[in-house]
DSSP file (Angstrom, degrees, kcal/mol; ACC not computed):
  #  RESIDUE AA STRUCTURE BP1 BP2  ACC     N-H-->O    O-->H-N    N-H-->O    O-->H-N    TCO  KAPPA ALPHA  PHI   PSI    X-CA   Y-CA   Z-CA
    1    1 A M    >>        0   0    0      0, 0.0     3,-1.1     0, 0.0     4,-0.6   0.000 360.0 360.0 360.0  59.1    0.0    0.0    0.0
    2    2 A A  H 3>  +     0   0    0      1,-0.2     4,-2.0     2,-0.2     5,-0.2   0.674 360.0  79.1 -67.3 -15.7    2.6    2.5   -1.1
    3    3 A I  H 3> S+     0   0    0      1,-0.2     4,-2.5     2,-0.2    -1,-0.2   0.855  88.9  54.3 -64.0 -33.5   -0.2    4.9   -2.0
    4    4 A Y  H <> S+     0   0    0     -3,-1.1     4,-2.5     2,-0.2    -1,-0.2   0.872 106.9  51.8 -66.9 -35.0   -0.6    5.9    1.7
    5    5 A G  H  X S+     0   0    0     -4,-0.6     4,-2.4     2,-0.2    -2,-0.2   0.898 110.4  47.9 -64.9 -39.8    3.0    6.7    1.8
    6    6 A V  H  X S+     0   0    0     -4,-2.0     4,-2.8     2,-0.2    -2,-0.2   0.899 111.6  50.5 -67.0 -40.3    2.6    8.9   -1.3
    7    7 A A  H  X S+     0   0    0     -4,-2.5     4,-2.5     2,-0.2    -2,-0.2   0.925 112.9  45.4 -64.2 -44.0   -0.4   10.6    0.2
    8    8 A L  H  X S+     0   0    0     -4,-2.5     4,-2.6     2,-0.2     5,-0.2   0.913 113.5  50.4 -64.6 -41.9    1.4   11.3    3.5
    9    9 A L  H  X S+     0   0    0     -4,-2.4     4,-2.5     2,-0.2    -2,-0.2   0.918 111.6  47.7 -61.3 -44.8    4.5   12.5    1.6
   10   10 A A  H  X S+     0   0    0     -4,-2.8     4,-2.8     2,-0.2     5,-0.2   0.918 112.1  49.4 -64.5 -43.2    2.3   14.9   -0.6
   11   11 A G  H  X S+     0   0    0     -4,-2.5     4,-2.4     1,-0.2    -2,-0.2   0.921 113.1  46.2 -62.6 -43.0    0.5   16.2    2.5
   12   12 A C  H  X S+     0   0    0     -4,-2.6     4,-2.5     2,-0.2    -1,-0.2   0.887 112.9  50.8 -66.4 -37.9    3.8   16.9    4.3
   13   13 A F  H  X S+     0   0    0     -4,-2.5     4,-2.6    -5,-0.2    -2,-0.2   0.940 112.3  45.2 -65.3 -46.4    5.3   18.5    1.2
   14   14 A L  H  X S+     0   0    0     -4,-2.8     4,-2.3     1,-0.2    -2,-0.2   0.912 114.5  49.0 -64.6 -41.2    2.3   20.8    0.7
   15   15 A G  H  X S+     0   0    0     -4,-2.4     4,-2.5    -5,-0.2    -1,-0.2   0.903 112.4  48.6 -63.4 -40.9    2.2   21.7    4.4
   16   16 A G  H  X S+     0   0    0     -4,-2.5     4,-2.4     2,-0.2    -2,-0.2   0.895 111.0  49.7 -65.8 -40.7    6.0   22.4    4.4
   17   17 A Q  H  X S+     0   0    0     -4,-2.6     4,-2.2     2,-0.2    -2,-0.2   0.911 112.1  48.2 -64.6 -41.5    5.8   24.6    1.3
   18   18 A Y  H  X S+     0   0    0     -4,-2.3     4,-2.3     2,-0.2    -2,-0.2   0.935 113.8  45.9 -64.0 -46.1    2.9   26.6    2.8
   19   19 A L  H  X S+     0   0    0     -4,-2.5     4,-2.5     1,-0.2    -1,-0.2   0.858 111.2  53.6 -66.6 -33.9    4.7   27.1    6.1
   20   20 A G  H  X S+     0   0    0     -4,-2.4     4,-2.2     2,-0.2    13,-2.0   0.890 109.1  48.3 -65.6 -39.6    7.9   28.0    4.2
   21   21 A E  H  X S+     0   0    0     -4,-2.2     4,-2.4    11,-0.2    -2,-0.2   0.916 112.2  49.1 -65.2 -42.9    6.1   30.7    2.2
   22   22 A L  H  X S+     0   0    0     -4,-2.3     4,-2.6     1,-0.2    -2,-0.2   0.909 110.9  49.9 -62.3 -41.5    4.6   32.0    5.5
   23   23 A L  H  X S+     0   0    0     -4,-2.5     4,-2.1     2,-0.2    -1,-0.2   0.896 109.8  51.5 -64.2 -39.9    8.0   32.1    7.1
   24   24 A G  H  X>S+     0   0    0     -4,-2.2     5,-2.9     2,-0.2     4,-0.6   0.911 111.8  46.0 -62.3 -42.9    9.4   33.9    4.1
   25   25 A Q  H ><5S+     0   0    0     -4,-2.4     3,-0.7     3,-0.2    -2,-0.2   0.903 111.3  52.5 -66.0 -40.4    6.6   36.5    4.3
   26   26 A W  H 3<5S+     0   0    0     -4,-2.6    -1,-0.2     1,-0.2    -2,-0.2   0.867 112.2  45.4 -63.4 -36.6    7.1   36.9    8.0
   27   27 A L  H 3<5S-     0   0    0     -4,-2.1    -1,-0.2    -5,-0.2    -2,-0.2   0.547 116.0-115.1 -83.6  -7.3   10.8   37.5    7.6
   28   28 A G  T <<5S+     0   0    0     -3,-0.7     2,-0.4    -4,-0.6    -3,-0.2   0.730  72.1 133.2  81.3  22.1   10.2   39.9    4.8
   29   29 A V      < -     0   0    0     -5,-2.9     2,-1.5    -6,-0.2    -1,-0.3  -0.885  58.5-136.7-106.5 136.0   11.9   37.7    2.2
   30   30 A Q  S    S+     0   0    0     -2,-0.4     2,-0.3    -3,-0.1    -5,-0.1  -0.337  77.5  75.4 -87.3  55.9   10.2   37.1   -1.2
   31   31 A A  S    S-     0   0    0     -2,-1.5     2,-0.6   -10,-0.1    -2,-0.2  -0.975  91.3 -89.9-156.1 164.9   11.1   33.4   -1.1
   32   32 A N        -     0   0    0     -2,-0.3     2,-0.8    -8,-0.1   -11,-0.2  -0.739  42.1-154.3 -80.0 121.0   10.2   30.1    0.4
   33   33 A V        -     0   0    0    -13,-2.0   -10,-0.1    -2,-0.6    -9,-0.1  -0.846  67.6 -27.3-106.7 101.1   12.3   29.8    3.5
   34   34 A G  S  > S+     0   0    0     -2,-0.8     4,-2.6     3,-0.1     5,-0.2   0.715  83.0 144.7  75.5  22.2   12.9   26.2    4.5
   35   35 A G  H  > S+     0   0    0      1,-0.2     4,-2.2     2,-0.2   -16,-0.1   0.889  74.0  46.6 -61.1 -40.9    9.8   24.7    3.1
   36   36 A V  H  > S+     0   0    0      2,-0.2     4,-2.2     1,-0.2    -1,-0.2   0.897 113.3  49.0 -69.9 -39.8   11.5   21.4    2.0
   37   37 A G  H  > S+     0   0    0      2,-0.2     4,-2.2     1,-0.2    -2,-0.2   0.897 111.0  50.0 -65.2 -39.9   13.2   21.1    5.4
   38   38 A I  H  X S+     0   0    0     -4,-2.6     4,-2.7     2,-0.2    -2,-0.2   0.904 109.4  52.4 -63.5 -40.7    9.9   21.8    7.2
   39   39 A A  H  X S+     0   0    0     -4,-2.2     4,-2.4    -5,-0.2    -2,-0.2   0.896 108.2  50.7 -62.4 -40.2    8.3   19.1    5.0
   40   40 A M  H  X S+     0   0    0     -4,-2.2     4,-2.4     2,-0.2    -1,-0.2   0.918 111.1  48.3 -63.5 -42.9   11.0   16.6    6.0
   41   41 A L  H  X S+     0   0    0     -4,-2.2     4,-2.7     1,-0.2     5,-0.2   0.916 111.3  50.1 -63.3 -42.7   10.4   17.3    9.6
   42   42 A L  H  X S+     0   0    0     -4,-2.7     4,-3.0     1,-0.2     5,-0.2   0.897 110.9  50.1 -61.2 -40.1    6.6   17.0    9.2
   43   43 A L  H  X S+     0   0    0     -4,-2.4     4,-2.7     2,-0.2     5,-0.2   0.914 111.6  47.1 -65.7 -43.1    7.2   13.6    7.4
   44   44 A V  H  X S+     0   0    0     -4,-2.4     4,-1.3     2,-0.2    -2,-0.2   0.931 116.4  44.6 -64.1 -44.7    9.4   12.3   10.2
   45   45 A L  H  < S+     0   0    0     -4,-2.7     4,-0.3    -5,-0.2    -2,-0.2   0.911 116.4  45.9 -66.2 -42.2    7.0   13.4   12.9
   46   46 A A  H >< S+     0   0    0     -4,-3.0     3,-1.0    -5,-0.2     6,-0.2   0.902 111.6  50.1 -70.0 -40.4    3.9   12.1   11.0
   47   47 A S  H 3< S+     0   0    0     -4,-2.7    -1,-0.2     1,-0.2    -2,-0.2   0.781 116.9  41.6 -71.5 -24.3    5.4    8.7   10.1
   48   48 A G  T 3< S+     0   0    0     -4,-1.3    -1,-0.2    -5,-0.2    -2,-0.2   0.342  89.3 124.8 -99.0   6.0    6.6    8.2   13.7
   49   49 A S    <>  -     0   0    0     -3,-1.0     4,-1.0    -4,-0.3     3,-0.3  -0.383  58.3-145.1 -71.7 140.3    3.4    9.5   15.3
   50   50 A R  T  4 S+     0   0    0      1,-0.2    -1,-0.1     2,-0.2    -4,-0.0   0.759 100.6  61.8 -72.5 -25.0    1.4    7.3   17.7
   51   51 A L  T  4 S+     0   0    0      1,-0.2     4,-0.3     2,-0.1    -1,-0.2   0.806 103.6  49.3 -69.0 -28.7   -1.8    8.8   16.3
   52   52 A L  T >> S+     0   0    0     -3,-0.3     3,-1.0    -6,-0.2     4,-0.8   0.804  94.5  73.9 -81.3 -30.7   -1.1    7.4   12.8
   53   53 A R  G >< S+     0   0    0     -4,-1.0     3,-0.9     1,-0.3    -1,-0.2   0.883  95.3  46.5 -57.2 -47.5   -0.3    3.8   13.9
   54   54 A P  G 34 S+     0   0    0      0, 0.0    -1,-0.3     0, 0.0    -2,-0.1   0.723 107.9  59.6 -70.4 -15.7   -3.8    2.6   14.6
   55   55 A L  G <4 S+     0   0    0     -3,-1.0     2,-0.3    -4,-0.3    -2,-0.2   0.666 100.7  58.9 -84.8 -16.6   -5.1    4.1   11.4
   56   56 A V  S << S-     0   0    0     -3,-0.9     2,-0.0    -4,-0.8     0, 0.0  -0.864  74.4-128.1-121.0 149.5   -2.9    2.1    9.0
   57   57 A S     >  -     0   0    0     -2,-0.3     4,-2.3     1,-0.1     5,-0.2  -0.234  39.0 -97.4 -80.1 176.4   -2.4   -1.5    8.3
   58   58 A A  H  > S+     0   0    0      2,-0.2     4,-1.8     1,-0.2     5,-0.1   0.880 125.3  51.3 -64.4 -37.9    1.0   -3.2    8.2
   59   59 A E  H  > S+     0   0    0      2,-0.2     4,-1.9     1,-0.2    -1,-0.2   0.917 110.7  47.7 -65.6 -42.7    1.2   -2.9    4.4
   60   60 A A  H  > S+     0   0    0      1,-0.2     4,-2.3     2,-0.2    -2,-0.2   0.893 109.1  53.8 -65.4 -38.6    0.3    0.8    4.5
   61   61 A A  H  X S+     0   0    0     -4,-2.3     4,-2.5     1,-0.2    -1,-0.2   0.874 106.5  53.4 -63.1 -36.1    2.9    1.4    7.2
   62   62 A G  H  X S+     0   0    0     -4,-1.8     4,-2.3     2,-0.2    -1,-0.2   0.901 108.9  48.7 -63.6 -40.6    5.5   -0.3    4.9
   63   63 A G  H  X S+     0   0    0     -4,-1.9     4,-2.4     2,-0.2     5,-0.2   0.886 110.8  50.4 -65.7 -38.6    4.6    2.1    2.1
   64   64 A I  H  X S+     0   0    0     -4,-2.3     4,-2.2     2,-0.2    -2,-0.2   0.919 111.7  47.4 -65.6 -43.2    4.9    5.1    4.5
   65   65 A R  H  X S+     0   0    0     -4,-2.5     4,-2.3     2,-0.2    -2,-0.2   0.898 111.3  52.5 -64.0 -39.6    8.3    3.9    5.6
   66   66 A F  H  X S+     0   0    0     -4,-2.3     4,-1.9     2,-0.2    -2,-0.2   0.956 113.7  40.7 -61.5 -51.2    9.4    3.4    2.0
   67   67 A W  H  X S+     0   0    0     -4,-2.4     4,-2.0     1,-0.2    -1,-0.2   0.825 113.1  55.3 -71.0 -29.7    8.4    6.8    0.8
   68   68 A G  H  X S+     0   0    0     -4,-2.2     4,-1.1    -5,-0.2    -1,-0.2   0.901 110.7  45.6 -64.7 -39.3    9.8    8.4    4.0
   69   69 A A  H  < S+     0   0    0     -4,-2.3    -2,-0.2     1,-0.2    -1,-0.2   0.830 114.7  48.0 -71.9 -31.5   13.1    6.7    3.3
   70   70 A M  H  X S+     0   0    0     -4,-1.9     4,-1.6    -5,-0.2    -2,-0.2   0.817 103.6  61.9 -77.2 -30.6   13.1    7.8   -0.4
   71   71 A Y  H  X S+     0   0    0     -4,-2.0     4,-2.5     1,-0.2     5,-0.2   0.913  97.9  53.5 -66.1 -45.3   12.2   11.4    0.3
   72   72 A I  H  X S+     0   0    0     -4,-1.1     4,-2.4     1,-0.2     5,-0.2   0.931 110.4  44.1 -63.2 -49.5   15.2   12.4    2.3
   73   73 A P  H  > S+     0   0    0      0, 0.0     4,-2.3     0, 0.0    -1,-0.2   0.888 114.2  51.6 -63.2 -35.3   17.9   11.3   -0.2
   74   74 A I  H  X S+     0   0    0     -4,-1.6     4,-2.3     2,-0.2    -2,-0.2   0.932 112.2  45.1 -65.1 -44.4   16.0   12.8   -3.1
   75   75 A I  H  X S+     0   0    0     -4,-2.5     4,-2.7     2,-0.2     5,-0.2   0.885 111.4  52.8 -68.1 -38.1   15.7   16.2   -1.4
   76   76 A V  H  X S+     0   0    0     -4,-2.4     4,-2.3    -5,-0.2    -1,-0.2   0.920 110.5  48.3 -62.5 -42.2   19.3   16.2   -0.3
   77   77 A A  H  X S+     0   0    0     -4,-2.3     4,-2.1     2,-0.2    -2,-0.2   0.905 112.0  49.1 -64.3 -41.2   20.4   15.5   -3.9
   78   78 A M  H  X S+     0   0    0     -4,-2.3     4,-2.0     1,-0.2    -2,-0.2   0.922 112.4  47.7 -64.1 -43.0   18.1   18.3   -5.2
   79   79 A A  H  X S+     0   0    0     -4,-2.7     4,-2.3     1,-0.2    -2,-0.2   0.883 109.7  53.3 -65.8 -37.4   19.4   20.7   -2.6
   80   80 A A  H  X S+     0   0    0     -4,-2.3     4,-2.1     1,-0.2    -1,-0.2   0.905 107.7  51.3 -64.1 -40.1   23.0   19.8   -3.4
   81   81 A G  H  X S+     0   0    0     -4,-2.1     4,-1.9     1,-0.2    -1,-0.2   0.899 110.7  48.2 -62.5 -40.6   22.3   20.5   -7.1
   82   82 A Q  H  X S+     0   0    0     -4,-2.0     4,-2.5     1,-0.2    -1,-0.2   0.883 109.4  53.4 -66.9 -37.8   20.9   23.9   -6.2
   83   83 A N  H  X S+     0   0    0     -4,-2.3     4,-2.3     2,-0.2    -2,-0.2   0.885 107.7  50.6 -65.3 -37.5   23.9   24.7   -4.0
   84   84 A V  H  X S+     0   0    0     -4,-2.1     4,-2.4     2,-0.2    -1,-0.2   0.923 111.0  48.3 -65.9 -43.5   26.4   23.8   -6.8
   85   85 A V  H  X S+     0   0    0     -4,-1.9     4,-2.2     1,-0.2    -2,-0.2   0.923 112.9  48.1 -62.1 -43.6   24.5   26.1   -9.3
   86   86 A A  H  X S+     0   0    0     -4,-2.5     4,-1.7     1,-0.2    -1,-0.2   0.879 111.2  51.2 -64.6 -36.9   24.5   28.9   -6.6
   87   87 A A  H  X S+     0   0    0     -4,-2.3     4,-0.9     2,-0.2     8,-0.4   0.900 109.6  49.0 -68.2 -39.9   28.2   28.4   -6.0
   88   88 A V  H >< S+     0   0    0     -4,-2.4     3,-0.6     1,-0.2    -2,-0.2   0.907 114.4  45.7 -65.7 -40.4   29.1   28.6   -9.7
   89   89 A D  H 3< S+     0   0    0     -4,-2.2    -1,-0.2     1,-0.2    -2,-0.2   0.796 106.7  61.9 -69.9 -27.0   27.0   31.8  -10.0
   90   90 A G  H 3< S-     0   0    0     -4,-1.7     3,-0.2     1,-0.2    -1,-0.2   0.672 107.2-125.3 -75.9 -17.2   28.6   33.1   -6.8
   91   91 A G    <X  -     0   0    0     -4,-0.9     4,-1.7    -3,-0.6    -1,-0.2  -0.544  41.6 -40.6 106.8-171.6   32.1   33.1   -8.2
   92   92 A L  H  > S+     0   0    0      1,-0.2     4,-2.6     2,-0.2     5,-0.2   0.847 128.1  56.4 -67.3 -37.9   35.5   31.7   -7.3
   93   93 A L  H  > S+     0   0    0     -3,-0.2     4,-2.4     2,-0.2    -1,-0.2   0.898 107.6  48.8 -64.2 -40.1   35.4   32.4   -3.6
   94   94 A A  H  > S+     0   0    0     -7,-0.2     4,-2.1     2,-0.2    -1,-0.2   0.902 112.5  48.4 -65.6 -41.2   32.1   30.4   -3.2
   95   95 A L  H  X S+     0   0    0     -4,-1.7     4,-2.5    -8,-0.4    -2,-0.2   0.908 111.9  49.5 -64.6 -41.6   33.6   27.5   -5.2
   96   96 A L  H  X S+     0   0    0     -4,-2.6     4,-2.5     2,-0.2    -2,-0.2   0.901 110.3  50.1 -64.4 -41.7   36.7   27.6   -3.1
   97   97 A A  H  X S+     0   0    0     -4,-2.4     4,-2.2     2,-0.2    -1,-0.2   0.906 112.5  47.5 -64.0 -41.4   34.7   27.6    0.2
   98   98 A G  H  X S+     0   0    0     -4,-2.1     4,-2.3     2,-0.2    -2,-0.2   0.909 113.1  47.8 -65.5 -42.5   32.7   24.6   -1.0
   99   99 A A  H  X S+     0   0    0     -4,-2.5     4,-2.6     2,-0.2    -2,-0.2   0.896 112.1  49.9 -66.1 -39.4   35.7   22.7   -2.1
  100  100 A L  H  X S+     0   0    0     -4,-2.5     4,-2.3     2,-0.2    -2,-0.2   0.904 111.4  48.4 -66.0 -41.4   37.5   23.4    1.2
  101  101 A A  H  X S+     0   0    0     -4,-2.2     4,-2.0     2,-0.2    -2,-0.2   0.911 113.2  47.8 -64.6 -42.1   34.5   22.3    3.2
  102  102 A T  H  X S+     0   0    0     -4,-2.3     4,-2.1     2,-0.2    -2,-0.2   0.928 112.4  48.4 -64.7 -45.2   34.2   19.1    1.2
  103  103 A F  H  X S+     0   0    0     -4,-2.6     4,-2.0     1,-0.2    -2,-0.2   0.890 110.1  52.6 -62.6 -40.0   37.9   18.3    1.5
  104  104 A S  H  X S+     0   0    0     -4,-2.3     4,-1.5     1,-0.2    -1,-0.2   0.893 108.1  51.0 -63.4 -39.8   37.8   18.9    5.3
  105  105 A C  H  X S+     0   0    0     -4,-2.0     4,-0.9     1,-0.2    -1,-0.2   0.898 107.9  52.6 -65.1 -39.8   34.9   16.5    5.6
  106  106 A F  H >< S+     0   0    0     -4,-2.1     3,-0.6     1,-0.2    -1,-0.2   0.899 109.4  49.7 -61.3 -39.3   36.8   13.9    3.7
  107  107 A L  H 3X S+     0   0    0     -4,-2.0     4,-0.6     1,-0.2    -1,-0.2   0.804 108.0  54.2 -69.5 -28.3   39.7   14.3    6.1
  108  108 A L  H 3X S+     0   0    0     -4,-1.5     4,-2.8     1,-0.2     5,-0.3   0.628  85.4  83.8 -82.0 -13.3   37.4   14.0    9.1
  109  109 A V  H <X S+     0   0    0     -4,-0.9     4,-2.1    -3,-0.6    -1,-0.2   0.934  93.3  43.8 -58.9 -49.1   35.9   10.6    8.1
  110  110 A P  H  > S+     0   0    0      0, 0.0     4,-1.3     0, 0.0    -1,-0.2   0.881 114.0  51.9 -64.3 -34.7   38.8    8.5    9.5
  111  111 A V  H  X S+     0   0    0     -4,-0.6     4,-0.7     1,-0.2     3,-0.4   0.943 112.8  43.6 -65.3 -46.9   38.9   10.6   12.7
  112  112 A L  H >X S+     0   0    0     -4,-2.8     4,-0.9     1,-0.2     3,-0.5   0.832 108.3  59.6 -68.1 -31.9   35.1   10.2   13.3
  113  113 A A  H 3< S+     0   0    0     -4,-2.1     3,-0.3    -5,-0.3    -1,-0.2   0.826 101.1  55.3 -66.6 -30.0   35.3    6.5   12.5
  114  114 A R  H 3< S+     0   0    0     -4,-1.3    -1,-0.2    -3,-0.4    -2,-0.2   0.756  99.3  61.9 -73.4 -23.5   37.8    5.9   15.3
  115  115 A W  H << S+     0   0    0     -4,-0.7    -1,-0.2    -3,-0.5    -2,-0.2   0.830  89.8  82.6 -71.6 -32.2   35.4    7.5   17.9
  116  116 A G  S  < S-     0   0    0     -4,-0.9     2,-0.1    -3,-0.3     3,-0.1  -0.200  92.2 -90.6 -73.4 163.7   32.7    4.9   17.4
  117  117 A P        -     0   0    0      0, 0.0     2,-0.4     0, 0.0    -1,-0.1  -0.374  46.6 -98.7 -71.5 153.2   32.6    1.5   19.0
  118  118 A R        -     0   0    0     -2,-0.1     2,-0.1    -4,-0.1    -4,-0.0  -0.590  44.1-153.3 -71.7 125.2   34.2   -1.4   17.3
  119  119 A G        -     0   0    0     -2,-0.4     3,-0.0     1,-0.1    -1,-0.0  -0.422  24.0 -92.6 -92.2 171.3   31.6   -3.4   15.5
  120  120 A T        -     0   0    0     -2,-0.1    -1,-0.1     1,-0.1     2,-0.0  -0.662  48.7-107.0 -82.2 141.2   31.6   -7.1   14.6
  121  121 A P        -     0   0    0      0, 0.0    -1,-0.1     0, 0.0     3,-0.1  -0.316  36.3-103.4 -68.2 152.1   32.9   -7.8   11.2
  122  122 A L        -     0   0    0      1,-0.1     2,-0.0    -3,-0.0    -3,-0.0  -0.403  42.0-100.1 -69.8 149.8   30.5   -8.8    8.5
  123  123 A P        -     0   0    0      0, 0.0    -1,-0.1     0, 0.0     3,-0.1  -0.369  44.3 -96.5 -69.0 153.0   30.4  -12.5    7.6
  124  124 A R        -     0   0    0      1,-0.1     2,-0.1    12,-0.1     3,-0.1  -0.461  44.6-108.8 -68.4 139.4   32.2  -13.5    4.4
  125  125 A P        -     0   0    0      0, 0.0     2,-0.2     0, 0.0    -1,-0.1  -0.384  33.7-106.9 -69.6 147.7   30.0  -13.8    1.4
  126  126 A A        -     0   0    0     -2,-0.1     2,-0.3    -3,-0.1    10,-0.2  -0.516  35.9-155.7 -72.4 139.5   29.2  -17.2    0.0
  127  127 A T  E     -A  135   0A   0      8,-2.6     8,-2.9    -2,-0.2     2,-0.4  -0.850   6.8-135.5-115.1 153.8   31.0  -18.0   -3.2
  128  128 A T  E     -A  134   0A   0     -2,-0.3     6,-0.2     6,-0.2     2,-0.1  -0.882  16.1-147.7-108.3 140.6   29.9  -20.5   -5.9
  129  129 A D    >   -     0   0    0      4,-2.0     3,-1.4    -2,-0.4    -1,-0.0  -0.245  41.9 -80.4 -93.6-171.3   32.4  -22.8   -7.5
  130  130 A A  T 3  S+     0   0    0      1,-0.3    -1,-0.0     2,-0.1    -2,-0.0   0.762 128.5  56.0 -64.4 -26.7   32.4  -24.1  -11.1
  131  131 A T  T 3  S-     0   0    0      2,-0.1    -1,-0.3     1,-0.0     3,-0.1   0.604 115.6-112.7 -82.9 -10.8   29.8  -26.8  -10.3
  132  132 A G  S <  S+     0   0    0     -3,-1.4     2,-0.3     1,-0.4    -2,-0.1   0.444  73.2 131.4  95.7   1.3   27.4  -24.2   -8.9
  133  133 A S        -     0   0    0      1,-0.1    -4,-2.0    -5,-0.0    -1,-0.4  -0.642  56.8-118.2 -88.8 148.1   27.4  -25.3   -5.3
  134  134 A E  E     -A  128   0A   0     -2,-0.3     2,-0.3    -6,-0.2    -6,-0.2  -0.577  29.5-176.1 -86.0 144.7   27.9  -22.6   -2.6
  135  135 A S  E      A  127   0A   0     -8,-2.9    -8,-2.6    -2,-0.2     0, 0.0  -0.976 360.0 360.0-136.0 152.6   30.9  -22.6   -0.3
  136  136 A A              0   0    0     -2,-0.3   -12,-0.1   -10,-0.2    -8,-0.1   0.454 360.0 360.0 -88.4 360.0   31.7  -20.3    2.6
C-alpha cells in the first residue's frame, strides 16, 4: 500500500511549502524559507506518530516507511544540485569555500570512524564454485 506513503508525503510536502512561504513573508523575504526542510520534519513526525499507527495496516505502514526513506535522499540531492549552481554563480570564492568544506569533511571521516565502538565484522559472502554449489 505505497499509495498511503505517497499521500502522506504529498501532504507533508504541501504543508511544508505553505509554512515555508509563510515564514518567508514573516521574515520579509520574497522566497520560500525552509519549506522542504519543514516538509521533511513533518514527514518524520507524522510517520513516527502514535496517532497514525492505529489508522494504517502493516502494508500501509510499509509504504509510508518506503516513501519516508526515499524522500530524504532525493531532497538532499536536489538541494546539493541547487547549491552547486548557486556556488558557480557566486564566483571563485564560493567554489573555493565549497571545495575546502568538502575536503575537510573527507579528512574527518577517519577521525570520526575511530570514535565509534568497534563493531563485529560482516560474515564472508558465500561463493559459488564451477559446479554451482555454494561454499563459505
